[in-house]
MISE-992910 format. One record per residue (C-alpha): x, y, z; residue number from 0; residue in one letter. Coordinates in steps of 0.02 Angstrom, whole numbers, plus 50000, padded with zeros to 5 digits. Layout:
% residues N
VEXDO      u      v      w  resi  resn
VEXDO      X      Y      Z   NUM     A
...
***
This chain:
% residues 447
VEXDO      u      v      w  resi  resn
VEXDO  49616  44775  50915     0     X
VEXDO  49576  44934  51013     1     X
VEXDO  49461  45059  50926     2     X
VEXDO  49537  45231  50892     3     X
VEXDO  49465  45400  50851     4     X
VEXDO  49580  45510  50748     5     X
VEXDO  49604  45696  50781     6     X
VEXDO  49516  45729  50615     7     X
VEXDO  49365  45630  50676     8     X
VEXDO  49357  45731  50837     9     X
VEXDO  49371  45894  50741    10     X
VEXDO  49229  45839  50627    11     X
VEXDO  49120  45798  50778    12     X
VEXDO  49156  45968  50855    13     X
VEXDO  49107  46050  50690    14     X
VEXDO  48940  45958  50690    15     X
VEXDO  48913  46012  50872    16     X
VEXDO  48942  46194  50822    17     X
VEXDO  48810  46177  50685    18     X
VEXDO  48686  46098  50806    19     X
VEXDO  48715  46238  50932    20     X
VEXDO  48695  46376  50801    21     X
VEXDO  48534  46298  50732    22     X
VEXDO  48465  46284  50910    23     X
VEXDO  48500  46469  50941    24     X
VEXDO  48407  46508  50779    25     X
VEXDO  48256  46415  50853    26     X
VEXDO  48256  46293  50706    27     X
VEXDO  48272  46104  50727    28     X
VEXDO  48432  46006  50692    29     X
VEXDO  48423  45826  50631    30     X
VEXDO  48596  45743  50634    31     X
VEXDO  48646  45625  50494    32     X
VEXDO  48687  45441  50498    33     X
VEXDO  48860  45461  50575    34     X
VEXDO  48990  45358  50484    35     X
VEXDO  48888  45351  50323    36     X
VEXDO  48930  45510  50229    37     X
VEXDO  48871  45538  50052    38     X
VEXDO  48891  45727  50062    39     X
VEXDO  48755  45771  50189    40     X
VEXDO  48794  45774  50376    41     X
VEXDO  48622  45825  50437    42     X
VEXDO  48467  45926  50404    43     X
VEXDO  48389  46087  50468    44     X
VEXDO  48200  46084  50486    45     X
VEXDO  48129  46260  50477    46     X
VEXDO  48022  46326  50619    47     X
VEXDO  47923  46488  50608    48     X
VEXDO  47991  46598  50750    49     X
VEXDO  47828  46694  50766    50     X
VEXDO  47703  46551  50774    51     X
VEXDO  47817  46405  50823    52     X
VEXDO  47747  46302  50680    53     X
VEXDO  47869  46174  50609    54     X
VEXDO  47850  46187  50420    55     X
VEXDO  47909  46014  50363    56     X
VEXDO  48040  46099  50254    57     X
VEXDO  48217  46035  50271    58     X
VEXDO  48387  46099  50216    59     X
VEXDO  48535  45982  50192    60     X
VEXDO  48699  46026  50277    61     X
VEXDO  48875  45972  50232    62     X
VEXDO  49000  46010  50371    63     X
VEXDO  49184  46044  50341    64     X
VEXDO  49281  46073  50503    65     X
VEXDO  49467  46107  50517    66     X
VEXDO  49603  46157  50639    67     X
VEXDO  49706  46241  50503    68     X
VEXDO  49690  46399  50401    69     X
VEXDO  49575  46392  50251    70     X
VEXDO  49642  46416  50074    71     X
VEXDO  49680  46599  50032    72     X
VEXDO  49619  46650  50205    73     X
VEXDO  49629  46833  50255    74     X
VEXDO  49541  46942  50383    75     X
VEXDO  49401  46963  50257    76     X
VEXDO  49372  46787  50194    77     X
VEXDO  49433  46624  50116    78     X
VEXDO  49379  46492  49991    79     X
VEXDO  49341  46307  49988    80     X
VEXDO  49355  46193  49836    81     X
VEXDO  49242  46040  49845    82     X
VEXDO  49259  45891  49731    83     X
VEXDO  49156  45884  49572    84     X
VEXDO  49067  45728  49635    85     X
VEXDO  49010  45820  49792    86     X
VEXDO  48949  45968  49689    87     X
VEXDO  48850  45853  49574    88     X
VEXDO  48775  45763  49724    89     X
VEXDO  48723  45926  49811    90     X
VEXDO  48646  45999  49654    91     X
VEXDO  48545  45841  49620    92     X
VEXDO  48454  45864  49785    93     X
VEXDO  48271  45913  49793    94     X
VEXDO  48311  46023  49943    95     X
VEXDO  48434  46168  49969    96     X
VEXDO  48607  46117  50030    97     X
VEXDO  48721  46221  50142    98     X
VEXDO  48909  46205  50147    99     X
VEXDO  48962  46251  50324   100     X
VEXDO  49147  46278  50361   101     X
VEXDO  49200  46289  50542   102     X
VEXDO  49356  46301  50648   103     X
VEXDO  49309  46240  50822   104     X
VEXDO  49474  46298  50899   105     X
VEXDO  49428  46481  50863   106     X
VEXDO  49238  46466  50869   107     X
VEXDO  49221  46522  50688   108     X
VEXDO  49082  46453  50580   109     X
VEXDO  49024  46512  50407   110     X
VEXDO  48896  46456  50278   111     X
VEXDO  48852  46467  50093   112     X
VEXDO  48703  46401  49997   113     X
VEXDO  48770  46285  49863   114     X
VEXDO  48621  46317  49749   115     X
VEXDO  48643  46507  49760   116     X
VEXDO  48831  46490  49728   117     X
VEXDO  48803  46374  49579   118     X
VEXDO  48696  46504  49489   119     X
VEXDO  48858  46590  49435   120     X
VEXDO  48928  46481  49293   121     X
VEXDO  49104  46552  49311   122     X
VEXDO  49116  46509  49496   123     X
VEXDO  49039  46338  49466   124     X
VEXDO  49168  46300  49332   125     X
VEXDO  49311  46343  49452   126     X
VEXDO  49232  46238  49592   127     X
VEXDO  49282  46378  49712   128     X
VEXDO  49158  46428  49848   129     X
VEXDO  49207  46597  49918   130     X
VEXDO  49162  46646  50097   131     X
VEXDO  49154  46826  50159   132     X
VEXDO  49176  46822  50347   133     X
VEXDO  49073  46977  50388   134     X
VEXDO  48930  46918  50277   135     X
VEXDO  48927  46729  50300   136     X
VEXDO  48930  46698  50487   137     X
VEXDO  48819  46551  50533   138     X
VEXDO  48730  46622  50686   139     X
VEXDO  48562  46694  50739   140     X
VEXDO  48570  46826  50602   141     X
VEXDO  48559  46688  50470   142     X
VEXDO  48395  46623  50541   143     X
VEXDO  48275  46711  50423   144     X
VEXDO  48386  46695  50269   145     X
VEXDO  48358  46507  50275   146     X
VEXDO  48175  46535  50229   147     X
VEXDO  48225  46607  50060   148     X
VEXDO  48341  46469  50001   149     X
VEXDO  48293  46374  49846   150     X
VEXDO  48335  46202  49779   151     X
VEXDO  48286  46264  49606   152     X
VEXDO  48228  46425  49525   153     X
VEXDO  48046  46383  49563   154     X
VEXDO  48055  46328  49744   155     X
VEXDO  48030  46452  49884   156     X
VEXDO  47974  46441  50065   157     X
VEXDO  47861  46576  50135   158     X
VEXDO  47960  46700  50242   159     X
VEXDO  47941  46693  50431   160     X
VEXDO  47826  46799  50537   161     X
VEXDO  47914  46904  50670   162     X
VEXDO  47928  46830  50843   163     X
VEXDO  47797  46894  50966   164     X
VEXDO  47917  46997  51071   165     X
VEXDO  47850  47173  51109   166     X
VEXDO  47969  47314  51065   167     X
VEXDO  47976  47502  51059   168     X
VEXDO  48040  47561  50890   169     X
VEXDO  48123  47728  50855   170     X
VEXDO  48065  47804  50691   171     X
VEXDO  48160  47925  50580   172     X
VEXDO  48014  48047  50587   173     X
VEXDO  48010  48215  50678   174     X
VEXDO  47843  48305  50692   175     X
VEXDO  47831  48482  50624   176     X
VEXDO  47766  48601  50758   177     X
VEXDO  47696  48752  50668   178     X
VEXDO  47735  48920  50746   179     X
VEXDO  47648  49024  50615   180     X
VEXDO  47472  49030  50546   181     X
VEXDO  47517  49135  50394   182     X
VEXDO  47582  49103  50218   183     X
VEXDO  47662  49248  50122   184     X
VEXDO  47675  49275  49934   185     X
VEXDO  47710  49405  49802   186     X
VEXDO  47693  49410  49612   187     X
VEXDO  47857  49403  49514   188     X
VEXDO  47897  49453  49333   189     X
VEXDO  47889  49322  49196   190     X
VEXDO  48048  49225  49163   191     X
VEXDO  48148  49075  49217   192     X
VEXDO  48195  49061  49401   193     X
VEXDO  48380  49090  49367   194     X
VEXDO  48355  49258  49283   195     X
VEXDO  48224  49313  49410   196     X
VEXDO  48336  49275  49559   197     X
VEXDO  48501  49333  49483   198     X
VEXDO  48487  49515  49544   199     X
VEXDO  48456  49457  49722   200     X
VEXDO  48612  49348  49715   201     X
VEXDO  48715  49491  49647   202     X
VEXDO  48658  49608  49787   203     X
VEXDO  48678  49470  49918   204     X
VEXDO  48498  49487  49976   205     X
VEXDO  48433  49319  49913   206     X
VEXDO  48310  49231  50027   207     X
VEXDO  48358  49047  50017   208     X
VEXDO  48201  48993  50111   209     X
VEXDO  48084  49066  49979   210     X
VEXDO  48008  48962  49838   211     X
VEXDO  47963  49018  49662   212     X
VEXDO  47805  48934  49598   213     X
VEXDO  47663  48980  49479   214     X
VEXDO  47723  49158  49449   215     X
VEXDO  47736  49194  49637   216     X
VEXDO  47870  49193  49769   217     X
VEXDO  47813  49104  49927   218     X
VEXDO  47878  49104  50106   219     X
VEXDO  47829  49044  50279   220     X
VEXDO  47899  49206  50352   221     X
VEXDO  47872  49389  50302   222     X
VEXDO  47974  49416  50143   223     X
VEXDO  48114  49545  50159   224     X
VEXDO  48081  49706  50061   225     X
VEXDO  48259  49712  49990   226     X
VEXDO  48236  49537  49917   227     X
VEXDO  48068  49582  49839   228     X
VEXDO  48140  49741  49766   229     X
VEXDO  48289  49650  49691   230     X
VEXDO  48180  49524  49598   231     X
VEXDO  48050  49653  49546   232     X
VEXDO  47907  49574  49644   233     X
VEXDO  47742  49656  49688   234     X
VEXDO  47686  49705  49861   235     X
VEXDO  47675  49547  49968   236     X
VEXDO  47512  49471  50023   237     X
VEXDO  47476  49361  50172   238     X
VEXDO  47344  49229  50202   239     X
VEXDO  47303  49082  50316   240     X
VEXDO  47422  48934  50310   241     X
VEXDO  47293  48806  50368   242     X
VEXDO  47209  48775  50198   243     X
VEXDO  47377  48728  50121   244     X
VEXDO  47419  48613  50267   245     X
VEXDO  47253  48521  50250   246     X
VEXDO  47240  48524  50059   247     X
VEXDO  47219  48361  49964   248     X
VEXDO  47294  48438  49807   249     X
VEXDO  47468  48375  49762   250     X
VEXDO  47530  48547  49709   251     X
VEXDO  47480  48623  49877   252     X
VEXDO  47566  48484  49974   253     X
VEXDO  47722  48501  49866   254     X
VEXDO  47729  48687  49906   255     X
VEXDO  47728  48650  50092   256     X
VEXDO  47862  48517  50068   257     X
VEXDO  47976  48636  49973   258     X
VEXDO  47951  48779  50095   259     X
VEXDO  47985  48670  50248   260     X
VEXDO  48141  48588  50177   261     X
VEXDO  48212  48752  50114   262     X
VEXDO  48182  48831  50283   263     X
VEXDO  48276  48690  50368   264     X
VEXDO  48424  48704  50249   265     X
VEXDO  48426  48894  50264   266     X
VEXDO  48427  48884  50454   267     X
VEXDO  48582  48773  50448   268     X
VEXDO  48671  48842  50294   269     X
VEXDO  48834  48870  50389   270     X
VEXDO  48851  48683  50423   271     X
VEXDO  48757  48595  50283   272     X
VEXDO  48731  48617  50097   273     X
VEXDO  48609  48544  49971   274     X
VEXDO  48680  48437  49831   275     X
VEXDO  48564  48461  49682   276     X
VEXDO  48626  48309  49586   277     X
VEXDO  48607  48186  49729   278     X
VEXDO  48461  48274  49815   279     X
VEXDO  48548  48261  49983   280     X
VEXDO  48591  48377  50126   281     X
VEXDO  48774  48357  50175   282     X
VEXDO  48902  48435  50291   283     X
VEXDO  49010  48571  50214   284     X
VEXDO  49198  48589  50215   285     X
VEXDO  49258  48722  50336   286     X
VEXDO  49428  48749  50254   287     X
VEXDO  49491  48754  50073   288     X
VEXDO  49486  48580  49993   289     X
VEXDO  49675  48570  49972   290     X
VEXDO  49702  48582  50162   291     X
VEXDO  49617  48411  50189   292     X
VEXDO  49544  48456  50358   293     X
VEXDO  49413  48350  50443   294     X
VEXDO  49253  48428  50510   295     X
VEXDO  49188  48384  50683   296     X
VEXDO  49008  48410  50737   297     X
VEXDO  49004  48431  50927   298     X
VEXDO  48866  48324  50998   299     X
VEXDO  48845  48182  51124   300     X
VEXDO  49001  48236  51217   301     X
VEXDO  49181  48264  51161   302     X
VEXDO  49261  48241  51040   303     X
VEXDO  49099  48241  50938   304     X
VEXDO  49069  48156  50771   305     X
VEXDO  49180  48172  50617   306     X
VEXDO  49055  48226  50484   307     X
VEXDO  49180  48267  50346   308     X
VEXDO  49328  48150  50330   309     X
VEXDO  49474  48165  50206   310     X
VEXDO  49500  47999  50116   311     X
VEXDO  49679  47939  50102   312     X
VEXDO  49737  47865  49937   313     X
VEXDO  49772  47678  49939   314     X
VEXDO  49902  47670  49801   315     X
VEXDO  49997  47833  49828   316     X
VEXDO  50031  47969  49956   317     X
VEXDO  49898  48100  49984   318     X
VEXDO  49710  48104  49976   319     X
VEXDO  49577  48062  49848   320     X
VEXDO  49430  48165  49913   321     X
VEXDO  49309  48180  50056   322     X
VEXDO  49175  48075  50139   323     X
VEXDO  49030  48181  50202   324     X
VEXDO  48891  48133  50321   325     X
VEXDO  48734  48163  50219   326     X
VEXDO  48547  48135  50231   327     X
VEXDO  48391  48126  50126   328     X
VEXDO  48272  48253  50204   329     X
VEXDO  48092  48222  50155   330     X
VEXDO  47940  48319  50216   331     X
VEXDO  47786  48208  50227   332     X
VEXDO  47605  48217  50281   333     X
VEXDO  47545  48062  50372   334     X
VEXDO  47371  48048  50445   335     X
VEXDO  47342  48237  50425   336     X
VEXDO  47503  48284  50516   337     X
VEXDO  47667  48345  50445   338     X
VEXDO  47836  48266  50479   339     X
VEXDO  48017  48283  50428   340     X
VEXDO  48092  48113  50384   341     X
VEXDO  48281  48093  50387   342     X
VEXDO  48373  47948  50305   343     X
VEXDO  48560  47956  50347   344     X
VEXDO  48685  47912  50211   345     X
VEXDO  48854  47973  50145   346     X
VEXDO  48917  48080  50002   347     X
VEXDO  49090  48062  49923   348     X
VEXDO  49165  48215  49836   349     X
VEXDO  49330  48269  49761   350     X
VEXDO  49326  48445  49832   351     X
VEXDO  49170  48465  49939   352     X
VEXDO  49056  48488  49787   353     X
VEXDO  49099  48376  49639   354     X
VEXDO  49049  48193  49659   355     X
VEXDO  49200  48078  49658   356     X
VEXDO  49216  47942  49527   357     X
VEXDO  49214  47803  49657   358     X
VEXDO  49061  47873  49749   359     X
VEXDO  48942  47731  49707   360     X
VEXDO  49062  47590  49751   361     X
VEXDO  49120  47677  49911   362     X
VEXDO  48940  47703  49967   363     X
VEXDO  48896  47522  49927   364     X
VEXDO  49044  47462  50030   365     X
VEXDO  49004  47566  50184   366     X
VEXDO  48819  47519  50177   367     X
VEXDO  48864  47335  50166   368     X
VEXDO  48967  47338  50326   369     X
VEXDO  48872  47472  50422   370     X
VEXDO  48781  47407  50576   371     X
VEXDO  48613  47456  50645   372     X
VEXDO  48691  47551  50795   373     X
VEXDO  48797  47653  50673   374     X
VEXDO  48643  47706  50574   375     X
VEXDO  48551  47745  50736   376     X
VEXDO  48694  47857  50793   377     X
VEXDO  48694  47949  50628   378     X
VEXDO  48506  47974  50637   379     X
VEXDO  48517  48043  50815   380     X
VEXDO  48655  48162  50762   381     X
VEXDO  48548  48232  50620   382     X
VEXDO  48400  48248  50738   383     X
VEXDO  48510  48342  50862   384     X
VEXDO  48564  48464  50726   385     X
VEXDO  48390  48496  50657   386     X
VEXDO  48288  48492  50817   387     X
VEXDO  48402  48586  50937   388     X
VEXDO  48434  48733  50821   389     X
VEXDO  48252  48758  50773   390     X
VEXDO  48190  48735  50951   391     X
VEXDO  48306  48871  51016   392     X
VEXDO  48265  48995  50878   393     X
VEXDO  48079  48961  50882   394     X
VEXDO  48072  49019  51064   395     X
VEXDO  48125  49193  51007   396     X
VEXDO  48003  49200  50862   397     X
VEXDO  48140  49175  50732   398     X
VEXDO  48066  49023  50646   399     X
VEXDO  47892  48982  50577   400     X
VEXDO  47904  48804  50642   401     X
VEXDO  48006  48690  50754   402     X
VEXDO  48034  48504  50753   403     X
VEXDO  47988  48383  50890   404     X
VEXDO  48102  48239  50942   405     X
VEXDO  48109  48077  50844   406     X
VEXDO  47947  47978  50859   407     X
VEXDO  47938  47808  50938   408     X
VEXDO  47801  47678  50922   409     X
VEXDO  47754  47515  51004   410     X
VEXDO  47762  47357  50901   411     X
VEXDO  47685  47193  50963   412     X
VEXDO  47817  47097  50865   413     X
VEXDO  48005  47103  50874   414     X
VEXDO  48098  47191  50734   415     X
VEXDO  48242  47086  50667   416     X
VEXDO  48385  47201  50616   417     X
VEXDO  48441  47100  50466   418     X
VEXDO  48269  47068  50393   419     X
VEXDO  48138  47189  50459   420     X
VEXDO  48199  47358  50398   421     X
VEXDO  48025  47426  50361   422     X
VEXDO  47852  47415  50433   423     X
VEXDO  47682  47471  50370   424     X
VEXDO  47622  47636  50446   425     X
VEXDO  47452  47555  50470   426     X
VEXDO  47528  47438  50599   427     X
VEXDO  47590  47592  50693   428     X
VEXDO  47432  47695  50682   429     X
VEXDO  47466  47797  50524   430     X
VEXDO  47344  47806  50379   431     X
VEXDO  47473  47840  50243   432     X
VEXDO  47516  47681  50144   433     X
VEXDO  47700  47727  50122   434     X
VEXDO  47829  47635  50224   435     X
VEXDO  47919  47703  50375   436     X
VEXDO  48100  47652  50393   437     X
VEXDO  48153  47591  50565   438     X
VEXDO  48326  47635  50627   439     X
VEXDO  48330  47573  50806   440     X
VEXDO  48242  47450  50919   441     X
VEXDO  48234  47430  51107   442     X
VEXDO  48161  47270  51179   443     X
VEXDO  48028  47290  51313   444     X
VEXDO  47987  47170  51452   445     X
VEXDO  47848  47054  51395   446     X
***
């Protein structure tokens, strides 16, 4: 009798081939199983350190499930697969992690889940339903380093990989402060809380938003306006050298410089951005009454610019539910005796341009989960354009006590993997400060 291969057999073989190809592109090693003998494992992945090339004698079992049809409950976002209880029991009895890999060779789609990680949720385990999220669970090069952190039990763990030795230039979210003044100004203010001291200046509309109240004095990087001093009942101003504060090792002196620099930045851009006291973020303002639901465009990098305030449409009714604002954490730091402004782009969700919306946390978590590295890089460059361009222009006319240089870049001897290597030690980049510097963009260099 002639031997036959069913369509299902061919689809299964194509699924195994897709796994082998994906593992090869990850630079790990694929060991196929015993073919016709299938007890729930179709092959194994042997981990290889991408930096050193060392094969670690650590293997991960793989169960392949290939199909030509749609998966149960499939949508654009995901689907689920329900294995038999006997398969689940077999996988969980293993002394190595086991992956369930679902593929559809006709469309080139392939997704993965760690059975041990899935089984840690008792409710999901009881339902025998393994849920796949398409954007999260693609089985491709981006899954390479995640395989090092899989566990067969709560105690097992493989050491994470070292980065591959591919030289890169990394763009940092740091802009150097270029001081245009050598003087710090101050004046004594009456006793009282800051609100009551500053209230008269607010009422007369002469408040200096770049000034800082601290230790019974009002401080400023620029000469303090007489009308502001008169309104708050301050003494005659005094001036002294700025350098001792810039070089001081005292925390209170460094904090004063941080406050003055950040306030000056916000004051210089008050027509476009505001400071949210609750969230400690700078964010783009509305330019029309909240009820008009108008977007705000920041013109940069060519027309039409970037939408930095976006009305959010309601999902269950007509109308809008609030606004999404481009926002940023703006931190002033001293690293290796130099001062920098560090910008971390994010988003703020409000009802009316001021009050935080009730779904702010969940909305931010959603956008951060799907946001790509290029999107974060674009947001960072936009903030740098806003802060650097304005201060550079004004500083040439003597209007600002400092300007900002462009975003720093640094050379790294190792490649930076977007999904895993979000931070790097400043010491590796020539900084003495032990804090971490967040990387937002990478550009590969020729070796």
